mmCIF file of the N, C-alpha and C atoms, coordinates in Angstrom:
data_MODEL
# 
_entry.id   MODEL 
# 
loop_
_atom_site.group_PDB 
_atom_site.id 
_atom_site.type_symbol 
_atom_site.label_atom_id 
_atom_site.label_alt_id 
_atom_site.label_comp_id 
_atom_site.label_asym_id 
_atom_site.label_entity_id 
_atom_site.label_seq_id 
_atom_site.pdbx_PDB_ins_code 
_atom_site.Cartn_x 
_atom_site.Cartn_y 
_atom_site.Cartn_z 
_atom_site.occupancy 
_atom_site.B_iso_or_equiv 
_atom_site.pdbx_formal_charge 
_atom_site.auth_seq_id 
_atom_site.auth_comp_id 
_atom_site.auth_asym_id 
_atom_site.auth_atom_id 
_atom_site.pdbx_PDB_model_num 
ATOM 1   N N  . UNK A 1 1  ? 71.226 -79.971 158.011 1.00 0.00 ? 1  UNK A N  1 
ATOM 2   C CA . UNK A 1 1  ? 72.018 -78.790 158.079 1.00 0.00 ? 1  UNK A CA 1 
ATOM 3   C C  . UNK A 1 1  ? 71.103 -77.627 158.429 1.00 0.00 ? 1  UNK A C  1 
ATOM 4   N N  . UNK A 1 2  ? 71.618 -76.751 159.264 1.00 0.00 ? 2  UNK A N  1 
ATOM 5   C CA . UNK A 1 2  ? 70.887 -75.554 159.649 1.00 0.00 ? 2  UNK A CA 1 
ATOM 6   C C  . UNK A 1 2  ? 71.730 -74.342 159.270 1.00 0.00 ? 2  UNK A C  1 
ATOM 7   N N  . UNK A 1 3  ? 71.109 -73.406 158.589 1.00 0.00 ? 3  UNK A N  1 
ATOM 8   C CA . UNK A 1 3  ? 71.798 -72.176 158.206 1.00 0.00 ? 3  UNK A CA 1 
ATOM 9   C C  . UNK A 1 3  ? 71.424 -71.101 159.209 1.00 0.00 ? 3  UNK A C  1 
ATOM 10  N N  . UNK A 1 4  ? 72.425 -70.367 159.687 1.00 0.00 ? 4  UNK A N  1 
ATOM 11  C CA . UNK A 1 4  ? 72.178 -69.283 160.633 1.00 0.00 ? 4  UNK A CA 1 
ATOM 12  C C  . UNK A 1 4  ? 73.133 -68.134 160.332 1.00 0.00 ? 4  UNK A C  1 
ATOM 13  N N  . UNK A 1 5  ? 72.919 -67.011 160.962 1.00 0.00 ? 5  UNK A N  1 
ATOM 14  C CA . UNK A 1 5  ? 73.808 -65.862 160.763 1.00 0.00 ? 5  UNK A CA 1 
ATOM 15  C C  . UNK A 1 5  ? 75.222 -66.267 161.157 1.00 0.00 ? 5  UNK A C  1 
ATOM 16  N N  . UNK A 1 6  ? 76.145 -66.128 160.234 1.00 0.00 ? 6  UNK A N  1 
ATOM 17  C CA . UNK A 1 6  ? 77.530 -66.432 160.533 1.00 0.00 ? 6  UNK A CA 1 
ATOM 18  C C  . UNK A 1 6  ? 77.990 -67.821 160.157 1.00 0.00 ? 6  UNK A C  1 
ATOM 19  N N  . UNK A 1 7  ? 77.097 -68.647 159.557 1.00 0.00 ? 7  UNK A N  1 
ATOM 20  C CA . UNK A 1 7  ? 77.537 -69.968 159.133 1.00 0.00 ? 7  UNK A CA 1 
ATOM 21  C C  . UNK A 1 7  ? 76.444 -71.006 159.085 1.00 0.00 ? 7  UNK A C  1 
ATOM 22  N N  . UNK A 1 8  ? 76.848 -72.257 159.239 1.00 0.00 ? 8  UNK A N  1 
ATOM 23  C CA . UNK A 1 8  ? 75.908 -73.373 159.204 1.00 0.00 ? 8  UNK A CA 1 
ATOM 24  C C  . UNK A 1 8  ? 76.268 -74.373 160.292 1.00 0.00 ? 8  UNK A C  1 
ATOM 25  N N  . UNK A 1 9  ? 75.310 -75.188 160.669 1.00 0.00 ? 9  UNK A N  1 
ATOM 26  C CA . UNK A 1 9  ? 75.544 -76.304 161.575 1.00 0.00 ? 9  UNK A CA 1 
ATOM 27  C C  . UNK A 1 9  ? 75.149 -77.560 160.827 1.00 0.00 ? 9  UNK A C  1 
ATOM 28  N N  . UNK A 1 10 ? 76.078 -78.520 160.736 1.00 0.00 ? 10 UNK A N  1 
ATOM 29  C CA . UNK A 1 10 ? 75.820 -79.756 159.996 1.00 0.00 ? 10 UNK A CA 1 
ATOM 30  C C  . UNK A 1 10 ? 74.939 -80.696 160.808 1.00 0.00 ? 10 UNK A C  1 
ATOM 31  N N  . UNK A 1 11 ? 74.515 -81.779 160.171 1.00 0.00 ? 11 UNK A N  1 
ATOM 32  C CA . UNK A 1 11 ? 73.627 -82.745 160.822 1.00 0.00 ? 11 UNK A CA 1 
ATOM 33  C C  . UNK A 1 11 ? 74.245 -83.360 162.070 1.00 0.00 ? 11 UNK A C  1 
ATOM 34  N N  . UNK A 1 12 ? 75.582 -83.477 162.099 1.00 0.00 ? 12 UNK A N  1 
ATOM 35  C CA . UNK A 1 12 ? 76.226 -84.078 163.284 1.00 0.00 ? 12 UNK A CA 1 
ATOM 36  C C  . UNK A 1 12 ? 76.567 -83.036 164.354 1.00 0.00 ? 12 UNK A C  1 
ATOM 37  N N  . UNK A 1 13 ? 76.108 -81.785 164.147 1.00 0.00 ? 13 UNK A N  1 
ATOM 38  C CA . UNK A 1 13 ? 76.312 -80.751 165.145 1.00 0.00 ? 13 UNK A CA 1 
ATOM 39  C C  . UNK A 1 13 ? 77.558 -79.899 164.966 1.00 0.00 ? 13 UNK A C  1 
ATOM 40  N N  . UNK A 1 14 ? 78.346 -80.174 163.936 1.00 0.00 ? 14 UNK A N  1 
ATOM 41  C CA . UNK A 1 14 ? 79.547 -79.378 163.670 1.00 0.00 ? 14 UNK A CA 1 
ATOM 42  C C  . UNK A 1 14 ? 79.150 -78.010 163.150 1.00 0.00 ? 14 UNK A C  1 
ATOM 43  N N  . UNK A 1 15 ? 79.694 -76.979 163.768 1.00 0.00 ? 15 UNK A N  1 
ATOM 44  C CA . UNK A 1 15 ? 79.413 -75.613 163.320 1.00 0.00 ? 15 UNK A CA 1 
ATOM 45  C C  . UNK A 1 15 ? 80.511 -75.182 162.360 1.00 0.00 ? 15 UNK A C  1 
ATOM 46  N N  . UNK A 1 16 ? 80.104 -74.642 161.214 1.00 0.00 ? 16 UNK A N  1 
ATOM 47  C CA . UNK A 1 16 ? 81.035 -74.132 160.221 1.00 0.00 ? 16 UNK A CA 1 
ATOM 48  C C  . UNK A 1 16 ? 80.756 -72.647 160.062 1.00 0.00 ? 16 UNK A C  1 
ATOM 49  N N  . UNK A 1 17 ? 81.694 -71.837 160.526 1.00 0.00 ? 17 UNK A N  1 
ATOM 50  C CA . UNK A 1 17 ? 81.538 -70.392 160.416 1.00 0.00 ? 17 UNK A CA 1 
ATOM 51  C C  . UNK A 1 17 ? 81.833 -69.950 158.992 1.00 0.00 ? 17 UNK A C  1 
ATOM 52  N N  . UNK A 1 18 ? 81.109 -68.949 158.533 1.00 0.00 ? 18 UNK A N  1 
ATOM 53  C CA . UNK A 1 18 ? 81.299 -68.453 157.173 1.00 0.00 ? 18 UNK A CA 1 
ATOM 54  C C  . UNK A 1 18 ? 80.871 -66.996 157.082 1.00 0.00 ? 18 UNK A C  1 
ATOM 55  N N  . UNK A 1 19 ? 81.573 -66.253 156.251 1.00 0.00 ? 19 UNK A N  1 
ATOM 56  C CA . UNK A 1 19 ? 81.180 -64.869 155.973 1.00 0.00 ? 19 UNK A CA 1 
ATOM 57  C C  . UNK A 1 19 ? 80.004 -64.833 155.007 1.00 0.00 ? 19 UNK A C  1 
ATOM 58  N N  . UNK A 1 20 ? 79.946 -65.846 154.151 1.00 0.00 ? 20 UNK A N  1 
ATOM 59  C CA . UNK A 1 20 ? 78.903 -65.914 153.128 1.00 0.00 ? 20 UNK A CA 1 
ATOM 60  C C  . UNK A 1 20 ? 78.518 -67.376 152.942 1.00 0.00 ? 20 UNK A C  1 
ATOM 61  N N  . UNK A 1 21 ? 77.231 -67.658 152.894 1.00 0.00 ? 21 UNK A N  1 
ATOM 62  C CA . UNK A 1 21 ? 76.735 -69.014 152.661 1.00 0.00 ? 21 UNK A CA 1 
ATOM 63  C C  . UNK A 1 21 ? 75.913 -68.996 151.378 1.00 0.00 ? 21 UNK A C  1 
ATOM 64  N N  . UNK A 1 22 ? 76.221 -69.897 150.460 1.00 0.00 ? 22 UNK A N  1 
ATOM 65  C CA . UNK A 1 22 ? 75.480 -70.020 149.205 1.00 0.00 ? 22 UNK A CA 1 
ATOM 66  C C  . UNK A 1 22 ? 74.712 -71.328 149.243 1.00 0.00 ? 22 UNK A C  1 
ATOM 67  N N  . UNK A 1 23 ? 73.409 -71.249 149.109 1.00 0.00 ? 23 UNK A N  1 
ATOM 68  C CA . UNK A 1 23 ? 72.569 -72.448 149.072 1.00 0.00 ? 23 UNK A CA 1 
ATOM 69  C C  . UNK A 1 23 ? 72.280 -72.782 147.614 1.00 0.00 ? 23 UNK A C  1 
ATOM 70  N N  . UNK A 1 24 ? 72.922 -73.802 147.103 1.00 0.00 ? 24 UNK A N  1 
ATOM 71  C CA . UNK A 1 24 ? 72.726 -74.238 145.721 1.00 0.00 ? 24 UNK A CA 1 
ATOM 72  C C  . UNK A 1 24 ? 71.682 -75.347 145.717 1.00 0.00 ? 24 UNK A C  1 
ATOM 73  N N  . UNK A 1 25 ? 70.511 -75.049 145.230 1.00 0.00 ? 25 UNK A N  1 
ATOM 74  C CA . UNK A 1 25 ? 69.402 -75.999 145.287 1.00 0.00 ? 25 UNK A CA 1 
ATOM 75  C C  . UNK A 1 25 ? 69.259 -76.834 144.030 1.00 0.00 ? 25 UNK A C  1 
ATOM 76  N N  . UNK A 1 26 ? 70.114 -76.607 143.055 1.00 0.00 ? 26 UNK A N  1 
ATOM 77  C CA . UNK A 1 26 ? 70.032 -77.366 141.814 1.00 0.00 ? 26 UNK A CA 1 
ATOM 78  C C  . UNK A 1 26 ? 69.251 -76.601 140.759 1.00 0.00 ? 26 UNK A C  1 
ATOM 79  N N  . UNK A 1 27 ? 69.154 -77.207 139.601 1.00 0.00 ? 27 UNK A N  1 
ATOM 80  C CA . UNK A 1 27 ? 68.456 -76.558 138.501 1.00 0.00 ? 27 UNK A CA 1 
ATOM 81  C C  . UNK A 1 27 ? 67.228 -77.363 138.107 1.00 0.00 ? 27 UNK A C  1 
ATOM 82  N N  . UNK A 1 28 ? 66.422 -76.752 137.306 1.00 0.00 ? 28 UNK A N  1 
ATOM 83  C CA . UNK A 1 28 ? 65.240 -77.450 136.801 1.00 0.00 ? 28 UNK A CA 1 
ATOM 84  C C  . UNK A 1 28 ? 65.282 -77.528 135.282 1.00 0.00 ? 28 UNK A C  1 
ATOM 85  N N  . UNK A 1 29 ? 66.493 -77.431 134.713 1.00 0.00 ? 29 UNK A N  1 
ATOM 86  C CA . UNK A 1 29 ? 66.618 -77.512 133.268 1.00 0.00 ? 29 UNK A CA 1 
ATOM 87  C C  . UNK A 1 29 ? 66.197 -78.895 132.782 1.00 0.00 ? 29 UNK A C  1 
ATOM 88  N N  . UNK A 1 30 ? 65.525 -78.965 131.632 1.00 0.00 ? 30 UNK A N  1 
ATOM 89  C CA . UNK A 1 30 ? 65.115 -80.261 131.093 1.00 0.00 ? 30 UNK A CA 1 
ATOM 90  C C  . UNK A 1 30 ? 66.277 -80.984 130.412 1.00 0.00 ? 30 UNK A C  1 
ATOM 91  N N  . UNK A 1 31 ? 66.111 -82.274 130.184 1.00 0.00 ? 31 UNK A N  1 
ATOM 92  C CA . UNK A 1 31 ? 67.058 -83.057 129.405 1.00 0.00 ? 31 UNK A CA 1 
ATOM 93  C C  . UNK A 1 31 ? 67.131 -82.445 128.008 1.00 0.00 ? 31 UNK A C  1 
ATOM 94  N N  . UNK A 1 32 ? 68.260 -82.334 127.361 1.00 0.00 ? 32 UNK A N  1 
ATOM 95  C CA . UNK A 1 32 ? 69.551 -82.903 127.669 1.00 0.00 ? 32 UNK A CA 1 
ATOM 96  C C  . UNK A 1 32 ? 70.470 -81.987 128.468 1.00 0.00 ? 32 UNK A C  1 
ATOM 97  N N  . UNK A 1 33 ? 70.011 -80.777 128.813 1.00 0.00 ? 33 UNK A N  1 
ATOM 98  C CA . UNK A 1 33 ? 70.871 -79.888 129.596 1.00 0.00 ? 33 UNK A CA 1 
ATOM 99  C C  . UNK A 1 33 ? 71.183 -80.491 130.957 1.00 0.00 ? 33 UNK A C  1 
ATOM 100 N N  . UNK A 1 34 ? 70.223 -81.198 131.512 1.00 0.00 ? 34 UNK A N  1 
ATOM 101 C CA . UNK A 1 34 ? 70.411 -81.861 132.803 1.00 0.00 ? 34 UNK A CA 1 
ATOM 102 C C  . UNK A 1 34 ? 69.901 -83.289 132.668 1.00 0.00 ? 34 UNK A C  1 
ATOM 103 N N  . UNK A 1 35 ? 70.745 -84.284 132.955 1.00 0.00 ? 35 UNK A N  1 
ATOM 104 C CA . UNK A 1 35 ? 70.297 -85.678 132.833 1.00 0.00 ? 35 UNK A CA 1 
ATOM 105 C C  . UNK A 1 35 ? 69.046 -85.940 133.662 1.00 0.00 ? 35 UNK A C  1 
ATOM 106 N N  . UNK A 1 36 ? 68.183 -86.783 133.127 1.00 0.00 ? 36 UNK A N  1 
ATOM 107 C CA . UNK A 1 36 ? 66.936 -87.091 133.830 1.00 0.00 ? 36 UNK A CA 1 
ATOM 108 C C  . UNK A 1 36 ? 67.002 -88.430 134.550 1.00 0.00 ? 36 UNK A C  1 
ATOM 109 N N  . UNK A 1 37 ? 68.212 -88.921 134.794 1.00 0.00 ? 37 UNK A N  1 
ATOM 110 C CA . UNK A 1 37 ? 68.397 -90.152 135.542 1.00 0.00 ? 37 UNK A CA 1 
ATOM 111 C C  . UNK A 1 37 ? 69.552 -89.967 136.517 1.00 0.00 ? 37 UNK A C  1 
ATOM 112 N N  . UNK A 1 38 ? 69.492 -90.647 137.622 1.00 0.00 ? 38 UNK A N  1 
ATOM 113 C CA . UNK A 1 38 ? 70.559 -90.565 138.611 1.00 0.00 ? 38 UNK A CA 1 
ATOM 114 C C  . UNK A 1 38 ? 71.676 -91.563 138.361 1.00 0.00 ? 38 UNK A C  1 
ATOM 115 N N  . UNK A 1 39 ? 71.464 -92.456 137.412 1.00 0.00 ? 39 UNK A N  1 
ATOM 116 C CA . UNK A 1 39 ? 72.449 -93.497 137.113 1.00 0.00 ? 39 UNK A CA 1 
ATOM 117 C C  . UNK A 1 39 ? 73.361 -93.015 135.984 1.00 0.00 ? 39 UNK A C  1 
ATOM 118 N N  . UNK A 1 40 ? 74.656 -92.896 136.256 1.00 0.00 ? 40 UNK A N  1 
ATOM 119 C CA . UNK A 1 40 ? 75.573 -92.335 135.261 1.00 0.00 ? 40 UNK A CA 1 
ATOM 120 C C  . UNK A 1 40 ? 75.674 -93.201 134.009 1.00 0.00 ? 40 UNK A C  1 
ATOM 121 N N  . UNK A 1 41 ? 75.625 -94.524 134.153 1.00 0.00 ? 41 UNK A N  1 
ATOM 122 C CA . UNK A 1 41 ? 75.697 -95.394 132.980 1.00 0.00 ? 41 UNK A CA 1 
ATOM 123 C C  . UNK A 1 41 ? 74.478 -95.180 132.077 1.00 0.00 ? 41 UNK A C  1 
ATOM 124 N N  . UNK A 1 42 ? 73.303 -95.075 132.666 1.00 0.00 ? 42 UNK A N  1 
ATOM 125 C CA . UNK A 1 42 ? 72.087 -94.805 131.892 1.00 0.00 ? 42 UNK A CA 1 
ATOM 126 C C  . UNK A 1 42 ? 72.185 -93.450 131.199 1.00 0.00 ? 42 UNK A C  1 
ATOM 127 N N  . UNK A 1 43 ? 72.720 -92.475 131.906 1.00 0.00 ? 43 UNK A N  1 
ATOM 128 C CA . UNK A 1 43 ? 72.858 -91.133 131.350 1.00 0.00 ? 43 UNK A CA 1 
ATOM 129 C C  . UNK A 1 43 ? 73.794 -91.128 130.144 1.00 0.00 ? 43 UNK A C  1 
ATOM 130 N N  . UNK A 1 44 ? 74.916 -91.838 130.252 1.00 0.00 ? 44 UNK A N  1 
ATOM 131 C CA . UNK A 1 44 ? 75.869 -91.920 129.138 1.00 0.00 ? 44 UNK A CA 1 
ATOM 132 C C  . UNK A 1 44 ? 75.196 -92.548 127.924 1.00 0.00 ? 44 UNK A C  1 
ATOM 133 N N  . UNK A 1 45 ? 74.453 -93.631 128.129 1.00 0.00 ? 45 UNK A N  1 
ATOM 134 C CA . UNK A 1 45 ? 73.756 -94.286 127.026 1.00 0.00 ? 45 UNK A CA 1 
ATOM 135 C C  . UNK A 1 45 ? 72.703 -93.380 126.405 1.00 0.00 ? 45 UNK A C  1 
ATOM 136 N N  . UNK A 1 46 ? 71.945 -92.700 127.243 1.00 0.00 ? 46 UNK A N  1 
ATOM 137 C CA . UNK A 1 46 ? 70.889 -91.817 126.719 1.00 0.00 ? 46 UNK A CA 1 
ATOM 138 C C  . UNK A 1 46 ? 71.482 -90.684 125.904 1.00 0.00 ? 46 UNK A C  1 
ATOM 139 N N  . UNK A 1 47 ? 72.590 -90.101 126.376 1.00 0.00 ? 47 UNK A N  1 
ATOM 140 C CA . UNK A 1 47 ? 73.237 -89.027 125.622 1.00 0.00 ? 47 UNK A CA 1 
ATOM 141 C C  . UNK A 1 47 ? 73.807 -89.549 124.304 1.00 0.00 ? 47 UNK A C  1 
ATOM 142 N N  . UNK A 1 48 ? 74.355 -90.750 124.309 1.00 0.00 ? 48 UNK A N  1 
ATOM 143 C CA . UNK A 1 48 ? 74.870 -91.349 123.074 1.00 0.00 ? 48 UNK A CA 1 
ATOM 144 C C  . UNK A 1 48 ? 73.736 -91.547 122.065 1.00 0.00 ? 48 UNK A C  1 
ATOM 145 N N  . UNK A 1 49 ? 72.595 -92.017 122.540 1.00 0.00 ? 49 UNK A N  1 
ATOM 146 C CA . UNK A 1 49 ? 71.435 -92.198 121.665 1.00 0.00 ? 49 UNK A CA 1 
ATOM 147 C C  . UNK A 1 49 ? 70.968 -90.860 121.096 1.00 0.00 ? 49 UNK A C  1 
ATOM 148 N N  . UNK A 1 50 ? 70.968 -89.831 121.925 1.00 0.00 ? 50 UNK A N  1 
ATOM 149 C CA . UNK A 1 50 ? 70.567 -88.499 121.471 1.00 0.00 ? 50 UNK A CA 1 
ATOM 150 C C  . UNK A 1 50 ? 71.527 -87.989 120.399 1.00 0.00 ? 50 UNK A C  1 
ATOM 151 N N  . UNK A 1 51 ? 72.838 -88.160 120.631 1.00 0.00 ? 51 UNK A N  1 
ATOM 152 C CA . UNK A 1 51 ? 73.824 -87.732 119.636 1.00 0.00 ? 51 UNK A CA 1 
ATOM 153 C C  . UNK A 1 51 ? 73.639 -88.490 118.322 1.00 0.00 ? 51 UNK A C  1 
ATOM 154 N N  . UNK A 1 52 ? 73.362 -89.770 118.410 1.00 0.00 ? 52 UNK A N  1 
ATOM 155 C CA . UNK A 1 52 ? 73.153 -90.572 117.198 1.00 0.00 ? 52 UNK A CA 1 
ATOM 156 C C  . UNK A 1 52 ? 71.934 -90.068 116.427 1.00 0.00 ? 52 UNK A C  1 
ATOM 157 N N  . UNK A 1 53 ? 70.859 -89.753 117.117 1.00 0.00 ? 53 UNK A N  1 
ATOM 158 C CA . UNK A 1 53 ? 69.653 -89.230 116.448 1.00 0.00 ? 53 UNK A CA 1 
ATOM 159 C C  . UNK A 1 53 ? 69.932 -87.877 115.816 1.00 0.00 ? 53 UNK A C  1 
ATOM 160 N N  . UNK A 1 54 ? 70.768 -87.055 116.464 1.00 0.00 ? 54 UNK A N  1 
ATOM 161 C CA . UNK A 1 54 ? 71.072 -85.724 115.936 1.00 0.00 ? 54 UNK A CA 1 
ATOM 162 C C  . UNK A 1 54 ? 71.917 -85.802 114.664 1.00 0.00 ? 54 UNK A C  1 
ATOM 163 N N  . UNK A 1 55 ? 72.616 -86.917 114.482 1.00 0.00 ? 55 UNK A N  1 
ATOM 164 C CA . UNK A 1 55 ? 73.418 -87.095 113.266 1.00 0.00 ? 55 UNK A CA 1 
ATOM 165 C C  . UNK A 1 55 ? 72.510 -87.246 112.049 1.00 0.00 ? 55 UNK A C  1 
ATOM 166 N N  . UNK A 1 56 ? 71.270 -87.675 112.285 1.00 0.00 ? 56 UNK A N  1 
ATOM 167 C CA . UNK A 1 56 ? 70.288 -87.851 111.221 1.00 0.00 ? 56 UNK A CA 1 
ATOM 168 C C  . UNK A 1 56 ? 69.032 -87.075 111.594 1.00 0.00 ? 56 UNK A C  1 
ATOM 169 N N  . UNK A 1 57 ? 69.009 -85.753 111.313 1.00 0.00 ? 57 UNK A N  1 
ATOM 170 C CA . UNK A 1 57 ? 67.907 -84.897 111.781 1.00 0.00 ? 57 UNK A CA 1 
ATOM 171 C C  . UNK A 1 57 ? 66.511 -85.384 111.428 1.00 0.00 ? 57 UNK A C  1 
ATOM 172 N N  . UNK A 1 58 ? 66.361 -86.113 110.327 1.00 0.00 ? 58 UNK A N  1 
ATOM 173 C CA . UNK A 1 58 ? 65.034 -86.597 109.976 1.00 0.00 ? 58 UNK A CA 1 
ATOM 174 C C  . UNK A 1 58 ? 64.494 -87.602 110.981 1.00 0.00 ? 58 UNK A C  1 
ATOM 175 N N  . UNK A 1 59 ? 65.385 -88.169 111.807 1.00 0.00 ? 59 UNK A N  1 
ATOM 176 C CA . UNK A 1 59 ? 64.965 -89.138 112.818 1.00 0.00 ? 59 UNK A CA 1 
ATOM 177 C C  . UNK A 1 59 ? 64.542 -88.470 114.117 1.00 0.00 ? 59 UNK A C  1 
ATOM 178 N N  . UNK A 1 60 ? 64.846 -87.171 114.264 1.00 0.00 ? 60 UNK A N  1 
ATOM 179 C CA . UNK A 1 60 ? 64.497 -86.457 115.497 1.00 0.00 ? 60 UNK A CA 1 
ATOM 180 C C  . UNK A 1 60 ? 63.034 -86.062 115.428 1.00 0.00 ? 60 UNK A C  1 
ATOM 181 N N  . UNK A 1 61 ? 62.313 -86.393 116.459 1.00 0.00 ? 61 UNK A N  1 
ATOM 182 C CA . UNK A 1 61 ? 60.884 -86.079 116.473 1.00 0.00 ? 61 UNK A CA 1 
ATOM 183 C C  . UNK A 1 61 ? 60.602 -85.037 117.530 1.00 0.00 ? 61 UNK A C  1 
# 
């Protein structure tokens, strides 16, 4: 994708005109605010484990 005045051009050459273009590059927040895996099943399991540990604060290190 190429950003230019007035819009963007996609990888296949399609021009998309726009009054405003927002480039969302993502965040750098650490886990658990942002999952540290790209696999949703792994993420669900990791969050469940975190919640279980939080139920017993003495287990949180």
